[in-house]
C-alpha positions as CSV (number, residue, x, y, z in Angstrom):
1,M,-21.8,-25.1,-27.6
2,E,-23.3,-23.3,-24.9
3,T,-21.1,-24.4,-22.3
4,F,-18.0,-24.2,-24.2
5,V,-19.1,-20.5,-24.6
6,R,-19.7,-20.0,-20.7
7,I,-16.2,-21.4,-19.8
8,L,-14.5,-19.3,-22.5
9,F,-16.8,-15.9,-21.1
10,I,-15.2,-17.1,-17.5
11,L,-11.7,-17.8,-18.8
12,C,-11.7,-13.9,-20.3
13,L,-12.8,-12.6,-16.8
14,L,-10.4,-14.2,-15.0
15,V,-7.4,-13.1,-17.4
16,L,-8.9,-9.8,-17.1
17,V,-8.8,-9.7,-13.5
18,S,-5.6,-10.9,-13.1
19,Q,-4.4,-7.9,-15.2
20,Q,-5.5,-5.4,-12.4
21,P,-2.7,-5.1,-9.9
22,S,-2.9,-5.5,-6.0
23,Y,-1.4,-2.7,-4.3
24,S,-0.8,-1.9,-0.6
25,Q,-1.8,1.6,-0.4
26,T,-4.0,2.2,-3.2
27,G,-8.1,1.4,-3.6
28,N,-8.5,-1.2,-6.5
29,Y,-10.0,-1.3,-9.7
30,L,-14.1,-1.0,-8.0
31,T,-12.9,2.2,-6.5
32,C,-10.5,4.1,-8.3
33,E,-13.0,6.4,-10.1
34,R,-15.1,7.1,-6.6
35,V,-11.9,8.5,-4.6
36,F,-13.2,12.2,-5.7
37,E,-16.2,11.2,-3.2
38,V,-13.5,11.5,0.1
39,K,-13.1,15.5,-0.4
40,S,-17.0,16.1,0.5
41,T,-16.8,13.8,3.4
42,T,-15.3,14.3,7.1
43,T,-12.7,11.5,7.2
44,V,-13.8,9.5,10.8
45,V,-10.3,8.1,12.2
46,V,-11.2,5.5,14.3
47,L,-8.4,4.6,16.9
48,D,-8.1,1.8,19.9
49,D,-10.4,2.0,22.8
50,T,-7.4,2.4,25.1
51,A,-4.4,4.3,24.6
52,S,-2.0,2.6,22.6
53,T,0.9,3.1,20.3
54,F,-1.2,2.7,17.4
55,N,-3.5,6.0,18.6
56,K,-0.2,7.9,18.8
57,I,1.3,7.5,15.6
58,V,-2.0,7.5,13.3
59,R,-2.9,10.4,14.8
60,R,0.0,12.1,14.7
61,A,0.5,11.1,10.9
62,V,-2.9,12.4,10.3
63,E,-2.4,15.5,11.6
64,K,0.7,15.8,10.0
65,Y,-0.5,15.1,6.4
66,W,-4.0,14.7,5.8
67,K,-5.3,17.5,3.4
68,I,-7.8,15.7,1.1
69,S,-11.0,16.4,3.5
70,P,-11.4,17.4,7.3
71,I,-10.6,14.8,9.9
72,A,-12.3,13.8,13.2
73,F,-11.4,11.4,15.7
74,T,-13.3,8.6,17.7
75,T,-12.9,5.0,19.2
76,E,-14.0,1.5,18.1
77,S,-16.6,1.2,20.5
78,Q,-17.7,5.0,19.7
79,I,-18.2,4.3,15.9
80,I,-22.1,3.5,15.5
81,P,-23.4,7.5,15.2
82,Y,-21.5,7.6,12.2
83,L,-22.3,4.8,10.5
84,G,-24.1,4.5,6.8
85,K,-23.7,8.4,6.6
86,R,-22.5,9.8,2.9
87,E,-21.0,12.7,5.1
88,Y,-18.2,10.5,6.2
89,S,-15.5,8.3,5.4
90,F,-13.6,6.2,7.9
91,L,-9.8,5.4,8.3
92,I,-10.2,2.1,10.2
93,K,-8.4,-1.2,11.0
94,N,-10.7,-3.8,9.2
95,Q,-10.3,-7.4,9.3
96,A,-12.0,-7.5,5.4
97,M,-13.7,-10.5,3.8
98,R,-13.5,-11.0,0.3
99,I,-15.9,-13.7,-1.3
100,E,-14.4,-15.0,-4.8
101,K,-16.8,-16.9,-7.1
102,R,-15.4,-20.1,-8.6
103,V,-16.7,-22.1,-11.0
104,K,-17.6,-24.5,-8.1
105,G,-18.9,-22.8,-5.2
106,E,-16.8,-19.7,-3.9
107,S,-13.2,-19.0,-1.5
108,K,-13.5,-16.7,1.3
109,I,-10.1,-14.3,1.5
110,Q,-9.5,-13.0,5.1
111,F,-8.0,-9.1,5.0
112,N,-5.8,-7.4,7.7
113,E,-5.8,-4.0,6.6
114,I,-6.1,-0.5,7.4
115,A,-7.9,1.0,5.0
116,L,-10.2,4.0,4.1
117,Y,-14.0,3.2,3.8
118,P,-17.2,5.3,2.6
119,G,-19.7,5.5,5.2
120,Y,-22.5,5.1,3.5
121,R,-21.9,1.3,2.5
122,T,-22.9,-0.9,5.0
123,I,-21.0,-3.7,6.9
124,E,-21.0,-6.8,6.9
125,N,-20.6,-9.1,9.7
126,E,-19.1,-6.6,11.6
127,A,-16.4,-5.5,9.6
128,F,-16.5,-3.2,5.9
129,H,-16.1,-4.8,3.0
130,A,-12.6,-5.4,1.1
131,R,-13.9,-4.2,-2.4
132,D,-15.4,-0.8,-1.3
133,A,-11.9,0.4,0.1
134,Y,-10.9,3.7,-1.2
135,A,-7.1,2.8,-0.4
136,K,-5.7,0.2,2.0
137,I,-2.5,-0.9,3.8
138,R,-2.4,-4.4,4.2
139,V,-0.7,-6.2,7.0
140,D,0.4,-9.9,8.1
141,S,-1.8,-9.5,11.2
142,L,-3.4,-6.3,12.9
143,Q,-2.7,-8.0,16.0
144,K,1.2,-8.4,15.5
145,V,1.8,-4.5,15.5
146,E,5.6,-4.9,15.7
147,T,5.7,-5.6,12.3
148,Y,4.3,-2.5,10.7
149,L,4.0,0.5,13.5
150,Y,7.3,1.4,13.3
151,K,6.6,2.7,8.8
152,L,3.1,3.1,9.6
153,E,3.4,6.6,10.0
154,G,5.2,6.6,6.1
155,L,2.6,4.2,4.7
156,I,-0.2,6.0,5.8
157,H,1.5,9.5,4.2
158,A,1.8,7.0,1.0
159,M,-1.8,6.4,1.1
160,H,-3.1,10.0,1.0
161,E,-0.5,11.2,-1.7
162,Y,-2.4,8.1,-3.8
163,L,-5.5,9.7,-2.4
164,I,-5.0,13.2,-3.7
165,Y,-3.4,11.8,-7.4
166,A,-6.6,9.3,-7.8
167,S,-9.1,12.0,-6.8
168,Q,-8.1,14.3,-10.0
169,G,-9.3,11.7,-12.0
170,K,-5.9,10.2,-13.0
171,V,-6.5,6.6,-12.4
172,R,-9.5,5.4,-14.2
173,K,-10.9,1.9,-14.9
174,N,-10.5,1.4,-18.4
175,T,-6.8,2.3,-17.7
176,Y,-6.1,1.4,-14.6
177,G,-3.2,-0.7,-15.0
178,K,-1.5,1.9,-16.7
179,D,-2.5,4.7,-14.6
180,L,-1.5,3.0,-11.5
181,D,2.1,2.4,-12.9
182,R,2.8,5.7,-13.5
183,F,1.7,6.9,-9.8
184,L,4.2,4.4,-8.7
185,N,7.0,4.9,-10.8
186,Q,7.0,8.5,-12.8
187,F,9.7,9.7,-9.9
188,H,12.1,6.7,-9.7
189,S,15.1,8.5,-11.1
190,S,15.3,10.7,-7.7
191,L,16.1,7.8,-5.7
192,S,19.8,8.2,-7.1
193,Q,19.9,11.0,-5.0
194,K,18.7,9.5,-1.8
195,T,19.4,6.7,0.6
196,L,17.7,4.3,0.8
197,Y,16.8,2.5,4.2
198,V,15.9,-0.7,5.0
199,T,15.0,-3.1,7.7
200,E,15.4,-6.7,8.5
201,E,11.2,-6.7,9.0
202,D,11.2,-6.4,5.3
203,I,14.6,-7.8,4.4
204,P,15.1,-10.9,6.6
205,A,19.1,-12.4,7.1
206,E,18.4,-15.2,4.5
207,Y,17.4,-12.4,1.9
208,K,20.1,-9.8,2.9
209,G,22.6,-10.6,0.3
210,L,20.1,-9.9,-2.3
211,T,20.7,-5.9,-1.8
212,E,23.9,-6.0,-2.6
213,F,22.4,-6.2,-6.5
214,Y,21.2,-2.6,-6.0
215,D,23.9,-0.5,-7.2
216,H,23.0,2.9,-5.0
217,S,23.1,4.0,-1.6
218,L,21.5,1.4,0.7
219,T,21.7,1.0,4.7
220,F,20.2,-1.3,7.2
221,V,18.5,0.5,10.2
222,S,16.5,-0.9,12.9
223,K,12.3,-0.5,13.2
224,D,13.3,2.2,15.6
225,E,15.8,3.8,13.5
226,L,13.5,4.0,10.3
227,Q,10.2,4.7,12.3
228,Q,12.4,8.2,13.8
229,L,13.6,8.8,10.2
230,L,9.9,8.8,9.4
231,A,9.3,11.0,12.3
232,D,12.2,14.1,11.5
233,E,10.9,13.8,7.6
234,R,14.3,12.9,6.4
235,P,14.5,14.8,3.0
236,D,17.1,12.8,1.3
237,A,15.9,9.1,2.7
238,A,13.5,6.7,1.1
239,F,12.2,2.7,2.3
240,L,11.7,0.0,1.5
241,H,8.5,-1.7,1.9
242,I,7.6,-5.2,1.0
243,H,3.9,-6.1,0.5
244,P,3.0,-9.1,3.3
245,L,2.6,-11.6,0.6
246,V,6.0,-11.1,-1.0
247,S,4.3,-10.0,-4.1
248,W,5.4,-6.1,-4.2
249,I,8.3,-4.2,-4.0
250,Y,7.9,-0.5,-3.2
251,V,10.6,2.3,-2.4
252,I,8.6,5.6,-0.4
253,D,9.8,9.0,-0.5
254,I,10.1,9.3,3.5
255,S,9.9,13.2,3.1
256,S,6.8,13.5,0.6
257,G,5.4,10.4,1.2
258,Q,5.7,10.0,-2.6
259,I,5.9,6.1,-4.2
260,L,9.2,5.9,-6.0
261,Y,9.0,2.8,-7.2
262,G,6.6,-0.4,-7.3
263,K,6.5,-3.5,-9.2
264,K,5.4,-7.1,-8.7
265,T,8.4,-9.6,-7.2
266,T,9.9,-11.1,-10.0
267,E,8.6,-14.6,-8.0
268,Y,5.3,-14.7,-5.9
269,K,6.2,-15.0,-2.3
270,S,9.8,-14.9,-2.6
271,L,12.5,-12.2,-3.2
272,T,15.1,-12.8,-6.1
273,S,18.4,-10.8,-6.8
274,Q,16.4,-10.0,-10.0
275,D,14.2,-8.2,-8.1
276,F,16.9,-5.3,-7.1
277,R,18.4,-5.2,-10.0
278,N,14.8,-4.3,-11.5
279,L,14.7,-1.4,-8.8
280,S,19.2,-0.6,-9.7
281,K,18.1,-0.3,-13.0
282,A,14.5,1.9,-12.5
283,V,17.1,4.1,-10.6
284,G,19.5,4.7,-13.4
285,K,23.6,4.6,-13.0
286,K,24.1,7.6,-10.8
287,G,24.4,6.0,-7.5
288,K,27.8,3.9,-7.1
289,D,30.0,2.5,-10.1
290,W,28.4,0.2,-11.8
291,N,29.6,-3.7,-10.8
292,W,29.4,-5.5,-13.8
293,K,30.6,-8.6,-12.3
294,K,27.2,-8.5,-10.6
295,L,25.2,-8.5,-13.7
296,F,26.2,-12.0,-14.7
297,R,25.9,-13.8,-11.1
């Protein structure tokens, strides 16, 4: 009987955890009620030791959009004097490790992310722990800069908008899923007045036909063109962002940084026509004339 109760308890925990959304620009269930702490810190932006395009883009984005806290810049080799101090937070590239307890043993999950961490938390094995992040941008590989640098300015802007929102107490542990969904989707109807810009990095050739199920203005652009749109803060534009695990699909307003749409993909690690149907339905019918033939494909 005792064994049965223990197994039932573990199953209930697994169900509870599975209901918590994973979002590439937010923190997580554990930190959502502590985001207000960032306001009383100086955010230390940790750049590469040598001059790089990453440094240029991050500095430009932070100087333009970061309002939640004062900022300071340092490099990876100069970070030590700031560590372990409550008055700092860190925006930093991090190969974080998450350890998940299993019924038998544990599993280790490696993350590649650009994230905001509290300064008072200790680092483990020369990396911050994923569970402590206030907010994060997950990428496929930190080394493969070509897969994310072109849209990093927009992702940092979106991260900051989440931090402002959560710091006002609008994301709570006991209503985390509902609160996060409200943040992600409260403005999706405004997308009907904007052009959605998509790159082939997010929608590879084999998925390109799926965009036909989006019944509003959509334009494919190169990575350089999207990077320029972000730099110009184009007001009538939004861009598509796919979670590196192809588990979530997001649309982010280029000018405001507001996330206009955020939902799990219909199939984990795969895009389907239903994902674009869902997006089109959320936006409404104010774009192109509704194509009923597509509905029954």
